[in-house]
PDBQT receptor file of N, H, CA, C and O in Angstrom, charges set to zero:
ATOM      1  N   UNK A   1       0.815  -1.167   0.000  1.00  0.00    +0.000 N 
ATOM      2  CA  UNK A   1       0.000   0.000   0.000  1.00  0.00    +0.000 C 
ATOM      3  C   UNK A   1       0.881   1.262   0.000  1.00  0.00    +0.000 C 
ATOM      4  O   UNK A   1       0.585   2.226  -0.706  1.00  0.00    +0.000 OA
ATOM      5  N   UNK A   2       1.949   1.249   0.785  1.00  0.00    +0.000 N 
ATOM      6  H   UNK A   2       2.189   0.466   1.358  1.00  0.00    +0.000 HD
ATOM      7  CA  UNK A   2       2.792   2.431   0.854  1.00  0.00    +0.000 C 
ATOM      8  C   UNK A   2       3.433   2.765  -0.491  1.00  0.00    +0.000 C 
ATOM      9  O   UNK A   2       3.697   3.933  -0.779  1.00  0.00    +0.000 OA
ATOM     10  N   UNK A   3       3.679   1.763  -1.303  1.00  0.00    +0.000 N 
ATOM     11  H   UNK A   3       3.465   0.815  -1.070  1.00  0.00    +0.000 HD
ATOM     12  CA  UNK A   3       4.276   1.998  -2.625  1.00  0.00    +0.000 C 
ATOM     13  C   UNK A   3       3.317   2.771  -3.532  1.00  0.00    +0.000 C 
ATOM     14  O   UNK A   3       3.749   3.436  -4.473  1.00  0.00    +0.000 OA
ATOM     15  N   UNK A   4       2.026   2.682  -3.252  1.00  0.00    +0.000 N 
ATOM     16  H   UNK A   4       1.674   2.142  -2.488  1.00  0.00    +0.000 HD
ATOM     17  CA  UNK A   4       1.036   3.361  -4.090  1.00  0.00    +0.000 C 
ATOM     18  C   UNK A   4       0.907   4.846  -3.747  1.00  0.00    +0.000 C 
ATOM     19  O   UNK A   4       0.322   5.608  -4.517  1.00  0.00    +0.000 OA
ATOM     20  N   UNK A   5       1.444   5.258  -2.606  1.00  0.00    +0.000 N 
ATOM     21  H   UNK A   5       1.919   4.639  -1.981  1.00  0.00    +0.000 HD
ATOM     22  CA  UNK A   5       1.350   6.657  -2.200  1.00  0.00    +0.000 C 
ATOM     23  C   UNK A   5       2.270   7.526  -3.039  1.00  0.00    +0.000 C 
ATOM     24  O   UNK A   5       3.389   7.133  -3.369  1.00  0.00    +0.000 OA
ATOM     25  N   UNK A   6       1.790   8.695  -3.374  1.00  0.00    +0.000 N 
ATOM     26  H   UNK A   6       0.881   9.014  -3.106  1.00  0.00    +0.000 HD
ATOM     27  CA  UNK A   6       2.625   9.677  -4.057  1.00  0.00    +0.000 C 
ATOM     28  C   UNK A   6       3.214  10.586  -2.988  1.00  0.00    +0.000 C 
ATOM     29  O   UNK A   6       2.461  11.275  -2.300  1.00  0.00    +0.000 OA
ATOM     30  N   UNK A   7       4.531  10.611  -2.826  1.00  0.00    +0.000 N 
ATOM     31  H   UNK A   7       5.143  10.051  -3.385  1.00  0.00    +0.000 HD
ATOM     32  CA  UNK A   7       5.160  11.398  -1.765  1.00  0.00    +0.000 C 
ATOM     33  C   UNK A   7       4.757  12.866  -1.778  1.00  0.00    +0.000 C 
ATOM     34  O   UNK A   7       4.555  13.457  -0.717  1.00  0.00    +0.000 OA
ATOM     35  N   UNK A   8       4.638  13.456  -2.948  1.00  0.00    +0.000 N 
ATOM     36  H   UNK A   8       4.802  12.976  -3.809  1.00  0.00    +0.000 HD
ATOM     37  CA  UNK A   8       4.295  14.872  -3.029  1.00  0.00    +0.000 C 
ATOM     38  C   UNK A   8       2.865  15.147  -2.555  1.00  0.00    +0.000 C 
ATOM     39  O   UNK A   8       2.561  16.271  -2.155  1.00  0.00    +0.000 OA
ATOM     40  N   UNK A   9       2.005  14.170  -2.589  1.00  0.00    +0.000 N 
ATOM     41  H   UNK A   9       2.252  13.256  -2.914  1.00  0.00    +0.000 HD
ATOM     42  CA  UNK A   9       0.636  14.326  -2.083  1.00  0.00    +0.000 C 
ATOM     43  C   UNK A   9       0.557  13.931  -0.607  1.00  0.00    +0.000 C 
ATOM     44  O   UNK A   9      -0.176  14.542   0.170  1.00  0.00    +0.000 OA
ATOM     45  N   UNK A  10       1.317  12.907  -0.233  1.00  0.00    +0.000 N 
ATOM     46  H   UNK A  10       1.912  12.410  -0.865  1.00  0.00    +0.000 HD
ATOM     47  CA  UNK A  10       1.260  12.405   1.141  1.00  0.00    +0.000 C 
ATOM     48  C   UNK A  10       1.895  13.364   2.138  1.00  0.00    +0.000 C 
ATOM     49  O   UNK A  10       1.341  13.576   3.217  1.00  0.00    +0.000 OA
ATOM     50  N   UNK A  11       3.036  13.946   1.807  1.00  0.00    +0.000 N 
ATOM     51  H   UNK A  11       3.486  13.774   0.931  1.00  0.00    +0.000 HD
ATOM     52  CA  UNK A  11       3.788  14.772   2.747  1.00  0.00    +0.000 C 
ATOM     53  C   UNK A  11       2.973  15.934   3.307  1.00  0.00    +0.000 C 
ATOM     54  O   UNK A  11       2.969  16.114   4.525  1.00  0.00    +0.000 OA
ATOM     55  N   UNK A  12       2.281  16.735   2.493  1.00  0.00    +0.000 N 
ATOM     56  H   UNK A  12       2.284  16.589   1.504  1.00  0.00    +0.000 HD
ATOM     57  CA  UNK A  12       1.502  17.836   3.075  1.00  0.00    +0.000 C 
ATOM     58  C   UNK A  12       0.360  17.345   3.966  1.00  0.00    +0.000 C 
ATOM     59  O   UNK A  12       0.040  17.981   4.971  1.00  0.00    +0.000 OA
ATOM     60  N   UNK A  13      -0.244  16.240   3.608  1.00  0.00    +0.000 N 
ATOM     61  H   UNK A  13       0.015  15.723   2.792  1.00  0.00    +0.000 HD
ATOM     62  CA  UNK A  13      -1.335  15.690   4.433  1.00  0.00    +0.000 C 
ATOM     63  C   UNK A  13      -0.802  15.188   5.772  1.00  0.00    +0.000 C 
ATOM     64  O   UNK A  13      -1.402  15.439   6.817  1.00  0.00    +0.000 OA
ATOM     65  N   UNK A  14       0.310  14.489   5.740  1.00  0.00    +0.000 N 
ATOM     66  H   UNK A  14       0.798  14.284   4.891  1.00  0.00    +0.000 HD
ATOM     67  CA  UNK A  14       0.912  13.969   6.961  1.00  0.00    +0.000 C 
ATOM     68  C   UNK A  14       1.355  15.108   7.868  1.00  0.00    +0.000 C 
ATOM     69  O   UNK A  14       1.131  15.065   9.078  1.00  0.00    +0.000 OA
ATOM     70  N   UNK A  15       1.986  16.131   7.284  1.00  0.00    +0.000 N 
ATOM     71  H   UNK A  15       2.168  16.165   6.301  1.00  0.00    +0.000 HD
ATOM     72  CA  UNK A  15       2.436  17.290   8.061  1.00  0.00    +0.000 C 
ATOM     73  C   UNK A  15       1.254  18.019   8.687  1.00  0.00    +0.000 C 
ATOM     74  O   UNK A  15       1.334  18.446   9.839  1.00  0.00    +0.000 OA
ATOM     75  N   UNK A  16       0.168  18.166   7.953  1.00  0.00    +0.000 N 
ATOM     76  H   UNK A  16       0.103  17.819   7.018  1.00  0.00    +0.000 HD
ATOM     77  CA  UNK A  16      -1.025  18.831   8.490  1.00  0.00    +0.000 C 
ATOM     78  C   UNK A  16      -1.615  18.025   9.642  1.00  0.00    +0.000 C 
ATOM     79  O   UNK A  16      -2.065  18.593  10.636  1.00  0.00    +0.000 OA
ATOM     80  N   UNK A  17      -1.612  16.704   9.506  1.00  0.00    +0.000 N 
ATOM     81  H   UNK A  17      -1.247  16.242   8.698  1.00  0.00    +0.000 HD
ATOM     82  CA  UNK A  17      -2.133  15.843  10.572  1.00  0.00    +0.000 C 
ATOM     83  C   UNK A  17      -1.288  15.985  11.836  1.00  0.00    +0.000 C 
ATOM     84  O   UNK A  17      -1.824  16.096  12.939  1.00  0.00    +0.000 OA
ATOM     85  N   UNK A  18       0.040  15.981  11.669  1.00  0.00    +0.000 N 
ATOM     86  H   UNK A  18       0.475  15.890  10.773  1.00  0.00    +0.000 HD
ATOM     87  CA  UNK A  18       0.917  16.148  12.828  1.00  0.00    +0.000 C 
ATOM     88  C   UNK A  18       0.736  17.517  13.476  1.00  0.00    +0.000 C 
ATOM     89  O   UNK A  18       0.737  17.628  14.702  1.00  0.00    +0.000 OA
ATOM     90  N   UNK A  19       0.579  18.566  12.657  1.00  0.00    +0.000 N 
ATOM     91  H   UNK A  19       0.578  18.476  11.661  1.00  0.00    +0.000 HD
ATOM     92  CA  UNK A  19       0.332  19.905  13.222  1.00  0.00    +0.000 C 
ATOM     93  C   UNK A  19      -0.946  19.930  14.038  1.00  0.00    +0.000 C 
ATOM     94  O   UNK A  19      -0.995  20.538  15.108  1.00  0.00    +0.000 OA
ATOM     95  N   UNK A  20      -1.989  19.266  13.532  1.00  0.00    +0.000 N 
ATOM     96  H   UNK A  20      -1.950  18.773  12.663  1.00  0.00    +0.000 HD
ATOM     97  CA  UNK A  20      -3.255  19.251  14.273  1.00  0.00    +0.000 C 
ATOM     98  C   UNK A  20      -3.106  18.498  15.594  1.00  0.00    +0.000 C 
ATOM     99  O   UNK A  20      -3.678  18.904  16.606  1.00  0.00    +0.000 OA
ATOM    100  N   UNK A  21      -2.341  17.404  15.590  1.00  0.00    +0.000 N 
ATOM    101  H   UNK A  21      -1.877  17.074  14.767  1.00  0.00    +0.000 HD
ATOM    102  CA  UNK A  21      -2.091  16.670  16.831  1.00  0.00    +0.000 C 
ATOM    103  C   UNK A  21      -1.298  17.522  17.815  1.00  0.00    +0.000 C 
ATOM    104  O   UNK A  21      -1.596  17.545  19.009  1.00  0.00    +0.000 OA
ATOM    105  N   UNK A  22      -0.273  18.230  17.300  1.00  0.00    +0.000 N 
ATOM    106  H   UNK A  22      -0.030  18.211  16.330  1.00  0.00    +0.000 HD
ATOM    107  CA  UNK A  22       0.554  19.072  18.161  1.00  0.00    +0.000 C 
ATOM    108  C   UNK A  22      -0.258  20.225  18.740  1.00  0.00    +0.000 C 
ATOM    109  O   UNK A  22      -0.120  20.555  19.918  1.00  0.00    +0.000 OA
ATOM    110  N   UNK A  23      -1.108  20.839  17.913  1.00  0.00    +0.000 N 
ATOM    111  H   UNK A  23      -1.220  20.571  16.956  1.00  0.00    +0.000 HD
ATOM    112  CA  UNK A  23      -1.944  21.945  18.393  1.00  0.00    +0.000 C 
ATOM    113  C   UNK A  23      -2.901  21.478  19.486  1.00  0.00    +0.000 C 
ATOM    114  O   UNK A  23      -3.096  22.165  20.489  1.00  0.00    +0.000 OA
ATOM    115  N   UNK A  24      -3.490  20.310  19.282  1.00  0.00    +0.000 N 
ATOM    116  H   UNK A  24      -3.331  19.752  18.468  1.00  0.00    +0.000 HD
ATOM    117  CA  UNK A  24      -4.411  19.754  20.283  1.00  0.00    +0.000 C 
ATOM    118  C   UNK A  24      -3.678  19.418  21.576  1.00  0.00    +0.000 C 
ATOM    119  O   UNK A  24      -4.172  19.709  22.666  1.00  0.00    +0.000 OA
ATOM    120  N   UNK A  25      -2.505  18.809  21.458  1.00  0.00    +0.000 N 
ATOM    121  H   UNK A  25      -2.104  18.573  20.573  1.00  0.00    +0.000 HD
ATOM    122  CA  UNK A  25      -1.717  18.471  22.646  1.00  0.00    +0.000 C 
ATOM    123  C   UNK A  25      -1.266  19.736  23.372  1.00  0.00    +0.000 C 
ATOM    124  O   UNK A  25      -1.255  19.767  24.602  1.00  0.00    +0.000 OA
ATOM    125  N   UNK A  26      -0.897  20.771  22.632  1.00  0.00    +0.000 N 
ATOM    126  H   UNK A  26      -0.906  20.745  21.633  1.00  0.00    +0.000 HD
ATOM    127  CA  UNK A  26      -0.477  22.034  23.243  1.00  0.00    +0.000 C 
ATOM    128  C   UNK A  26      -1.635  22.664  24.006  1.00  0.00    +0.000 C 
ATOM    129  O   UNK A  26      -1.452  23.182  25.107  1.00  0.00    +0.000 OA
ATOM    130  N   UNK A  27      -2.811  22.618  23.427  1.00  0.00    +0.000 N 
ATOM    131  H   UNK A  27      -2.961  22.197  22.532  1.00  0.00    +0.000 HD
ATOM    132  CA  UNK A  27      -3.984  23.196  24.085  1.00  0.00    +0.000 C 
ATOM    133  C   UNK A  27      -4.336  22.435  25.365  1.00  0.00    +0.000 C 
ATOM    134  O   UNK A  27      -4.746  23.036  26.358  1.00  0.00    +0.000 OA
ATOM    135  N   UNK A  28      -4.176  21.129  25.336  1.00  0.00    +0.000 N 
ATOM    136  H   UNK A  28      -3.843  20.641  24.530  1.00  0.00    +0.000 HD
ATOM    137  CA  UNK A  28      -4.537  20.316  26.503  1.00  0.00    +0.000 C 
ATOM    138  C   UNK A  28      -3.488  20.358  27.606  1.00  0.00    +0.000 C 
ATOM    139  O   UNK A  28      -3.827  20.262  28.785  1.00  0.00    +0.000 OA
ATOM    140  N   UNK A  29      -2.213  20.502  27.233  1.00  0.00    +0.000 N 
ATOM    141  H   UNK A  29      -1.938  20.580  26.274  1.00  0.00    +0.000 HD
ATOM    142  CA  UNK A  29      -1.143  20.411  28.232  1.00  0.00    +0.000 C 
ATOM    143  C   UNK A  29      -0.535  21.751  28.613  1.00  0.00    +0.000 C 
ATOM    144  O   UNK A  29       0.074  21.877  29.675  1.00  0.00    +0.000 OA
ATOM    145  N   UNK A  30      -0.696  22.749  27.758  1.00  0.00    +0.000 N 
ATOM    146  H   UNK A  30      -1.191  22.647  26.895  1.00  0.00    +0.000 HD
ATOM    147  CA  UNK A  30      -0.063  24.032  28.011  1.00  0.00    +0.000 C 
ATOM    148  C   UNK A  30       1.394  24.070  27.586  1.00  0.00    +0.000 C 
ATOM    149  O   UNK A  30       2.060  25.088  27.775  1.00  0.00    +0.000 OA
ATOM    150  N   UNK A  31       1.902  22.997  27.020  1.00  0.00    +0.000 N 
ATOM    151  H   UNK A  31       1.361  22.169  26.866  1.00  0.00    +0.000 HD
ATOM    152  CA  UNK A  31       3.273  22.938  26.517  1.00  0.00    +0.000 C 
ATOM    153  C   UNK A  31       3.253  23.524  25.101  1.00  0.00    +0.000 C 
ATOM    154  O   UNK A  31       2.473  23.089  24.254  1.00  0.00    +0.000 OA
ATOM    155  N   UNK A  32       4.114  24.512  24.856  1.00  0.00    +0.000 N 
ATOM    156  H   UNK A  32       4.747  24.866  25.545  1.00  0.00    +0.000 HD
ATOM    157  CA  UNK A  32       4.067  25.222  23.574  1.00  0.00    +0.000 C 
ATOM    158  C   UNK A  32       4.323  24.313  22.372  1.00  0.00    +0.000 C 
ATOM    159  O   UNK A  32       3.591  24.365  21.384  1.00  0.00    +0.000 OA
ATOM    160  N   UNK A  33       5.363  23.480  22.461  1.00  0.00    +0.000 N 
ATOM    161  H   UNK A  33       5.957  23.438  23.264  1.00  0.00    +0.000 HD
ATOM    162  CA  UNK A  33       5.688  22.561  21.357  1.00  0.00    +0.000 C 
ATOM    163  C   UNK A  33       5.875  21.155  21.912  1.00  0.00    +0.000 C 
ATOM    164  O   UNK A  33       7.010  20.715  22.092  1.00  0.00    +0.000 OA
ATOM    165  N   UNK A  34       4.787  20.443  22.185  1.00  0.00    +0.000 N 
ATOM    166  H   UNK A  34       3.865  20.801  22.039  1.00  0.00    +0.000 HD
ATOM    167  CA  UNK A  34       4.907  19.100  22.751  1.00  0.00    +0.000 C 
ATOM    168  C   UNK A  34       5.542  18.126  21.766  1.00  0.00    +0.000 C 
ATOM    169  O   UNK A  34       5.430  18.279  20.550  1.00  0.00    +0.000 OA
ATOM    170  N   UNK A  35       6.206  17.131  22.319  1.00  0.00    +0.000 N 
ATOM    171  H   UNK A  35       6.298  17.007  23.307  1.00  0.00    +0.000 HD
ATOM    172  CA  UNK A  35       6.792  16.068  21.515  1.00  0.00    +0.000 C 
ATOM    173  C   UNK A  35       5.739  14.993  21.304  1.00  0.00    +0.000 C 
ATOM    174  O   UNK A  35       5.087  14.558  22.254  1.00  0.00    +0.000 OA
ATOM    175  N   UNK A  36       5.575  14.570  20.069  1.00  0.00    +0.000 N 
ATOM    176  H   UNK A  36       6.105  14.924  19.298  1.00  0.00    +0.000 HD
ATOM    177  CA  UNK A  36       4.584  13.546  19.743  1.00  0.00    +0.000 C 
ATOM    178  C   UNK A  36       5.298  12.241  19.409  1.00  0.00    +0.000 C 
ATOM    179  O   UNK A  36       6.172  12.207  18.544  1.00  0.00    +0.000 OA
ATOM    180  N   UNK A  37       4.925  11.185  20.091  1.00  0.00    +0.000 N 
ATOM    181  H   UNK A  37       4.215  11.213  20.795  1.00  0.00    +0.000 HD
ATOM    182  CA  UNK A  37       5.462   9.858  19.791  1.00  0.00    +0.000 C 
ATOM    183  C   UNK A  37       4.495   9.186  18.824  1.00  0.00    +0.000 C 
ATOM    184  O   UNK A  37       3.349   8.916  19.182  1.00  0.00    +0.000 OA
ATOM    185  N   UNK A  38       4.939   8.919  17.625  1.00  0.00    +0.000 N 
ATOM    186  H   UNK A  38       5.871   9.139  17.335  1.00  0.00    +0.000 HD
ATOM    187  CA  UNK A  38       4.040   8.340  16.626  1.00  0.00    +0.000 C 
ATOM    188  C   UNK A  38       4.420   6.902  16.270  1.00  0.00    +0.000 C 
ATOM    189  O   UNK A  38       3.848   6.318  15.349  1.00  0.00    +0.000 OA
ATOM    190  N   UNK A  39       5.383   6.330  16.997  1.00  0.00    +0.000 N 
ATOM    191  H   UNK A  39       5.848   6.804  17.745  1.00  0.00    +0.000 HD
ATOM    192  CA  UNK A  39       5.804   4.973  16.657  1.00  0.00    +0.000 C 
ATOM    193  C   UNK A  39       5.084   3.901  17.464  1.00  0.00    +0.000 C 
ATOM    194  O   UNK A  39       5.189   2.720  17.134  1.00  0.00    +0.000 OA
ATOM    195  N   UNK A  40       4.355   4.277  18.511  1.00  0.00    +0.000 N 
ATOM    196  H   UNK A  40       4.269   5.237  18.779  1.00  0.00    +0.000 HD
ATOM    197  CA  UNK A  40       3.545   3.328  19.258  1.00  0.00    +0.000 C 
ATOM    198  C   UNK A  40       4.294   2.458  20.238  1.00  0.00    +0.000 C 
ATOM    199  O   UNK A  40       3.730   1.476  20.721  1.00  0.00    +0.000 OA
ATOM    200  N   UNK A  41       5.560   2.773  20.561  1.00  0.00    +0.000 N 
ATOM    201  H   UNK A  41       6.018   3.571  20.169  1.00  0.00    +0.000 HD
ATOM    202  CA  UNK A  41       6.320   1.907  21.460  1.00  0.00    +0.000 C 
ATOM    203  C   UNK A  41       5.678   1.812  22.836  1.00  0.00    +0.000 C 
ATOM    204  O   UNK A  41       5.600   0.723  23.406  1.00  0.00    +0.000 OA
ATOM    205  N   UNK A  42       5.226   2.918  23.371  1.00  0.00    +0.000 N 
ATOM    206  H   UNK A  42       5.290   3.802  22.908  1.00  0.00    +0.000 HD
ATOM    207  CA  UNK A  42       4.592   2.877  24.687  1.00  0.00    +0.000 C 
ATOM    208  C   UNK A  42       3.301   2.081  24.621  1.00  0.00    +0.000 C 
ATOM    209  O   UNK A  42       3.014   1.277  25.508  1.00  0.00    +0.000 OA
ATOM    210  N   UNK A  43       2.527   2.302  23.578  1.00  0.00    +0.000 N 
ATOM    211  H   UNK A  43       2.760   2.955  22.858  1.00  0.00    +0.000 HD
ATOM    212  CA  UNK A  43       1.266   1.592  23.417  1.00  0.00    +0.000 C 
ATOM    213  C   UNK A  43       1.502   0.083  23.339  1.00  0.00    +0.000 C 
ATOM    214  O   UNK A  43       0.735  -0.693  23.908  1.00  0.00    +0.000 OA
ATOM    215  N   UNK A  44       2.553  -0.333  22.642  1.00  0.00    +0.000 N 
ATOM    216  H   UNK A  44       3.177   0.298  22.180  1.00  0.00    +0.000 HD
ATOM    217  CA  UNK A  44       2.850  -1.765  22.489  1.00  0.00    +0.000 C 
ATOM    218  C   UNK A  44       3.657  -2.314  23.651  1.00  0.00    +0.000 C 
ATOM    219  O   UNK A  44       3.940  -3.510  23.714  1.00  0.00    +0.000 OA
ATOM    220  N   UNK A  45       4.025  -1.430  24.570  1.00  0.00    +0.000 N 
ATOM    221  H   UNK A  45       3.795  -0.458  24.519  1.00  0.00    +0.000 HD
ATOM    222  CA  UNK A  45       4.845  -1.796  25.723  1.00  0.00    +0.000 C 
ATOM    223  C   UNK A  45       6.206  -2.351  25.290  1.00  0.00    +0.000 C 
ATOM    224  O   UNK A  45       6.757  -3.240  25.940  1.00  0.00    +0.000 OA
ATOM    225  N   UNK A  46       6.742  -1.817  24.186  1.00  0.00    +0.000 N 
ATOM    226  H   UNK A  46       6.294  -1.095  23.659  1.00  0.00    +0.000 HD
ATOM    227  CA  UNK A  46       8.063  -2.259  23.750  1.00  0.00    +0.000 C 
ATOM    228  C   UNK A  46       9.162  -1.340  24.285  1.00  0.00    +0.000 C 
ATOM    229  O   UNK A  46      10.334  -1.499  23.945  1.00  0.00    +0.000 OA
ATOM    230  N   UNK A  47       8.774  -0.384  25.119  1.00  0.00    +0.000 N 
ATOM    231  H   UNK A  47       7.822  -0.255  25.395  1.00  0.00    +0.000 HD
ATOM    232  CA  UNK A  47       9.763   0.495  25.739  1.00  0.00    +0.000 C 
ATOM    233  C   UNK A  47      10.357  -0.182  26.973  1.00  0.00    +0.000 C 
ATOM    234  O   UNK A  47       9.801  -1.156  27.481  1.00  0.00    +0.000 OA
ATOM    235  N   UNK A  48      11.463   0.326  27.440  1.00  0.00    +0.000 N 
ATOM    236  H   UNK A  48      11.915   1.117  27.027  1.00  0.00    +0.000 HD
ATOM    237  CA  UNK A  48      12.132  -0.213  28.630  1.00  0.00    +0.000 C 
ATOM    238  C   UNK A  48      12.256   0.924  29.642  1.00  0.00    +0.000 C 
ATOM    239  O   UNK A  48      13.282   1.602  29.702  1.00  0.00    +0.000 OA
ATOM    240  N   UNK A  49      11.216   1.122  30.426  1.00  0.00    +0.000 N 
ATOM    241  H   UNK A  49      10.383   0.571  30.376  1.00  0.00    +0.000 HD
ATOM    242  CA  UNK A  49      11.175   2.234  31.371  1.00  0.00    +0.000 C 
ATOM    243  C   UNK A  49      12.308   2.157  32.390  1.00  0.00    +0.000 C 
ATOM    244  O   UNK A  49      12.873   3.186  32.763  1.00  0.00    +0.000 OA
ATOM    245  N   UNK A  50      12.645   0.958  32.842  1.00  0.00    +0.000 N 
ATOM    246  H   UNK A  50      12.187   0.122  32.539  1.00  0.00    +0.000 HD
ATOM    247  CA  UNK A  50      13.698   0.779  33.844  1.00  0.00    +0.000 C 
ATOM    248  C   UNK A  50      15.035   1.346  33.376  1.00  0.00    +0.000 C 
ATOM    249  O   UNK A  50      15.767   1.948  34.161  1.00  0.00    +0.000 OA
ATOM    250  N   UNK A  51      15.354   1.151  32.092  1.00  0.00    +0.000 N 
ATOM    251  H   UNK A  51      14.759   0.661  31.454  1.00  0.00    +0.000 HD
ATOM    252  CA  UNK A  51      16.626   1.616  31.544  1.00  0.00    +0.000 C 
ATOM    253  C   UNK A  51      16.495   2.892  30.720  1.00  0.00    +0.000 C 
ATOM    254  O   UNK A  51      17.465   3.329  30.100  1.00  0.00    +0.000 OA
ATOM    255  N   UNK A  52      15.299   3.498  30.705  1.00  0.00    +0.000 N 
ATOM    256  H   UNK A  52      14.511   3.143  31.208  1.00  0.00    +0.000 HD
ATOM    257  CA  UNK A  52      15.100   4.749  29.980  1.00  0.00    +0.000 C 
ATOM    258  C   UNK A  52      15.192   4.605  28.472  1.00  0.00    +0.000 C 
ATOM    259  O   UNK A  52      15.600   5.546  27.791  1.00  0.00    +0.000 OA
ATOM    260  N   UNK A  53      14.828   3.459  27.939  1.00  0.00    +0.000 N 
ATOM    261  H   UNK A  53      14.497   2.694  28.492  1.00  0.00    +0.000 HD
ATOM    262  CA  UNK A  53      14.900   3.225  26.496  1.00  0.00    +0.000 C 
ATOM    263  C   UNK A  53      13.504   3.248  25.876  1.00  0.00    +0.000 C 
ATOM    264  O   UNK A  53      12.522   2.846  26.500  1.00  0.00    +0.000 OA
ATOM    265  N   UNK A  54      13.441   3.721  24.650  1.00  0.00    +0.000 N 
ATOM    266  H   UNK A  54      14.239   4.047  24.142  1.00  0.00    +0.000 HD
ATOM    267  CA  UNK A  54      12.176   3.719  23.924  1.00  0.00    +0.000 C 
ATOM    268  C   UNK A  54      11.274   4.885  24.272  1.00  0.00    +0.000 C 
ATOM    269  O   UNK A  54      10.062   4.818  24.068  1.00  0.00    +0.000 OA
ATOM    270  N   UNK A  55      11.855   5.956  24.797  1.00  0.00    +0.000 N 
ATOM    271  H   UNK A  55      12.840   6.010  24.963  1.00  0.00    +0.000 HD
ATOM    272  CA  UNK A  55      11.046   7.142  25.081  1.00  0.00    +0.000 C 
ATOM    273  C   UNK A  55      11.896   8.365  24.804  1.00  0.00    +0.000 C 
ATOM    274  O   UNK A  55      13.125   8.292  24.782  1.00  0.00    +0.000 OA
ATOM    275  N   UNK A  56      11.238   9.476  24.595  1.00  0.00    +0.000 N 
ATOM    276  H   UNK A  56      10.240   9.535  24.613  1.00  0.00    +0.000 HD
ATOM    277  CA  UNK A  56      11.951  10.723  24.350  1.00  0.00    +0.000 C 
ATOM    278  C   UNK A  56      12.553  11.215  25.660  1.00  0.00    +0.000 C 
ATOM    279  O   UNK A  56      11.901  11.162  26.703  1.00  0.00    +0.000 OA
ATOM    280  N   UNK A  57      13.785  11.690  25.612  1.00  0.00    +0.000 N 
ATOM    281  H   UNK A  57      14.314  11.733  24.765  1.00  0.00    +0.000 HD
ATOM    282  CA  UNK A  57      14.453  12.128  26.828  1.00  0.00    +0.000 C 
ATOM    283  C   UNK A  57      14.499  13.641  26.939  1.00  0.00    +0.000 C 
ATOM    284  O   UNK A  57      15.163  14.163  27.835  1.00  0.00    +0.000 OA
ATOM    285  N   UNK A  58      13.820  14.357  26.067  1.00  0.00    +0.000 N 
ATOM    286  H   UNK A  58      13.281  13.933  25.340  1.00  0.00    +0.000 HD
ATOM    287  CA  UNK A  58      13.819  15.824  26.141  1.00  0.00    +0.000 C 
ATOM    288  C   UNK A  58      12.913  16.322  27.223  1.00  0.00    +0.000 C 
ATOM    289  O   UNK A  58      12.794  17.531  27.421  1.00  0.00    +0.000 OA
TER     290      UNK A  58
């Protein structure tokens, strides 16, 4: 399916989606530029909280 995507059409849509997520997160948290995790590691529990792996450290 990904091979069928046209990069020039997909990129603006993806960027707009991320901006909308960031704007919503900023409004809810009060953080001006929140970091968005889009890889799902926390959701899948593939992170290693004990060793600080699989999460943003900023």
